[in-house]
KEKE-3310 file (N, C-alpha, C; in steps of 0.2 Angstrom, whole numbers, plus 5000, padded with zeros to 4 digits):
npx = (5004:5004:5009:5001:5005:5007:4994:4992:4982:4982:4976:4970:4959:4948:4933:4923:4911:4896:4886:4875:4871:4871:4877:4869:4874:4879:4869:4860:4869:4870:4857:4855:4864:4859:4848:4852:4861:4850:4843:4845:4856:4853:4840:4832:4825:4821:4822:4834:4847:4859:4878:4884:4893:4903:4907:4918:4916:4923:4921:4926:4929:4919:4915:4922:4917:4913:4901:4905:4898:4891:4880:4866:4853:4835:4826:4833:4844:4857:4873:4881:4891:4885:4889:4887:4874:4861:4852:4834)
npy = (4995:5011:5026:5042:5059:5072:5087:5101:5117:5133:5146:5164:5168:5166:5160:5165:5161:5163:5153:5156:5164:5180:5195:5210:5220:5216:5213:5221:5232:5226:5224:5239:5241:5233:5241:5252:5248:5242:5243:5243:5252:5256:5255:5255:5243:5231:5216:5204:5193:5186:5182:5171:5174:5175:5190:5196:5204:5218:5222:5233:5241:5245:5254:5252:5240:5230:5222:5212:5203:5196:5203:5204:5213:5208:5215:5226:5220:5225:5222:5222:5224:5220:5230:5241:5244:5255:5264:5264)
npz = (5000:4996:5003:5005:5001:5011:5009:5007:5007:5002:5005:5003:5010:5023:5026:5040:5049:5057:5070:5072:5060:5050:5055:5062:5057:5045:5038:5038:5030:5017:5015:5010:5003:4992:4988:4983:4972:4962:4949:4932:4924:4912:4906:4917:4923:4937:4933:4929:4925:4932:4937:4951:4961:4975:4985:4995:5010:5018:5035:5041:5032:5023:5013:5002:4996:4983:4974:4961:4950:4934:4926:4915:4910:4907:4901:4892:4889:4892:4899:4911:4930:4943:4953:4946:4945:4947:4960:4962)
capx = (4999:5006:5007:5001:5010:5001:4992:4990:4979:4984:4969:4972:4955:4946:4928:4923:4903:4894:4881:4869:4868:4874:4875:4863:4877:4879:4864:4859:4872:4870:4851:4855:4868:4855:4843:4857:4862:4845:4841:4847:4859:4852:4834:4829:4822:4825:4824:4840:4851:4867:4882:4883:4900:4902:4913:4921:4913:4928:4917:4930:4931:4913:4913:4926:4913:4910:4898:4907:4895:4889:4873:4862:4844:4831:4823:4836:4849:4863:4877:4886:4890:4880:4889:4885:4867:4858:4846:4827)
capy = (5000:5017:5030:5047:5064:5077:5091:5108:5121:5139:5153:5170:5171:5160:5161:5162:5159:5160:5147:5162:5166:5184:5200:5213:5227:5213:5212:5229:5233:5221:5226:5245:5239:5229:5244:5258:5244:5237:5242:5242:5258:5259:5256:5255:5237:5227:5210:5202:5187:5187:5175:5170:5173:5179:5194:5198:5213:5219:5226:5239:5245:5244:5258:5249:5233:5229:5215:5211:5198:5201:5206:5206:5214:5204:5220:5229:5216:5228:5219:5226:5222:5222:5236:5246:5244:5261:5266:5266)
capz = (4999:4996:5007:5003:5005:5016:5006:5009:5004:5005:5003:5007:5014:5026:5028:5047:5050:5066:5070:5073:5056:5048:5059:5059:5053:5038:5036:5036:5025:5012:5012:5008:4994:4985:4986:4980:4965:4963:4943:4926:4921:4904:4906:4926:4924:4941:4931:4925:4928:4937:4939:4958:4964:4983:4987:5002:5014:5024:5038:5043:5025:5019:5006:4996:4995:4976:4971:4953:4946:4930:4926:4912:4908:4906:4897:4885:4887:4893:4901:4917:4935:4951:4958:4940:4944:4950:4963:4959)
cpx = (5003:5005:5008:5004:5005:5000:4990:4986:4977:4978:4972:4966:4950:4940:4927:4915:4902:4888:4875:4867:4873:4872:4872:4868:4876:4873:4859:4863:4871:4861:4852:4859:4864:4851:4848:4859:4856:4842:4846:4850:4858:4845:4828:4825:4825:4826:4830:4843:4857:4870:4882:4889:4900:4909:4913:4920:4918:4924:4921:4932:4924:4910:4918:4921:4911:4907:4902:4904:4893:4884:4871:4854:4842:4827:4826:4842:4857:4867:4882:4887:4886:4881:4888:4877:4865:4852:4840:4825)
cpy = (5006:5022:5036:5051:5068:5083:5097:5113:5127:5144:5159:5173:5164:5161:5159:5164:5160:5155:5152:5164:5175:5189:5203:5219:5223:5215:5219:5234:5231:5224:5234:5244:5238:5235:5248:5254:5240:5237:5243:5250:5261:5260:5256:5251:5234:5220:5208:5195:5190:5179:5176:5169:5176:5182:5195:5204:5214:5223:5233:5244:5245:5248:5257:5242:5235:5224:5215:5205:5201:5199:5206:5207:5210:5208:5222:5225:5218:5223:5222:5222:5223:5229:5242:5249:5251:5260:5268:5273)
cpz = (4999:5001:5003:5005:5007:5010:5008:5004:5005:5001:5009:5011:5018:5028:5034:5046:5057:5064:5069:5065:5054:5052:5059:5056:5047:5034:5032:5031:5019:5010:5009:5001:4989:4984:4981:4974:4962:4955:4938:4924:4916:4903:4911:4926:4931:4939:4928:4928:4929:4937:4947:4961:4971:4983:4993:5006:5021:5027:5040:5037:5019:5013:5000:4994:4988:4975:4961:4949:4941:4929:4920:4912:4906:4902:4890:4884:4888:4898:4906:4923:4939:4954:4952:4940:4948:4956:4960:4958)
residu = (MET:LYS:LYS:GLU:LYS:SER:ARG:TYR:ILE:TYR:ALA:PRO:TYR:VAL:CYS:VAL:THR:SER:THR:ASP:GLY:PRO:SER:LYS:GLU:TYR:THR:ASP:PHE:MET:SER:GLN:TYR:ASN:LYS:ASP:HIS:GLU:VAL:CYS:PRO:LYS:CYS:GLY:THR:LYS:GLU:HIS:THR:THR:THR:LEU:MET:GLY:TYR:ILE:LEU:ASP:MET:ASP:ASN:LYS:GLU:LYS:TYR:LYS:ASP:LEU:ASN:ASN:CYS:LYS:CYS:SER:ASN:CYS:GLY:ASP:VAL:HIS:THR:CYS:HIS:GLU:ARG:VAL:LYS:ASN)
# end
């Protein structure tokens, strides 16, 4: 029987979550962020398709947060990032 070598995975970020769910501060921030980036910048429609990559929110630098998932407007077909969407 051949002995396997140990393997390590190095990651720049490690996700730490609470068993109680997301904090109120996180939930409030993300709720407001989603309202501020709700509609297509070209036609103002809410309906869109998007990729589902998770982006890290540094709670000490919330103003630098950007959701860079790709969006495609279901109405006009414009392609943009979630961060480029605008407030309704």
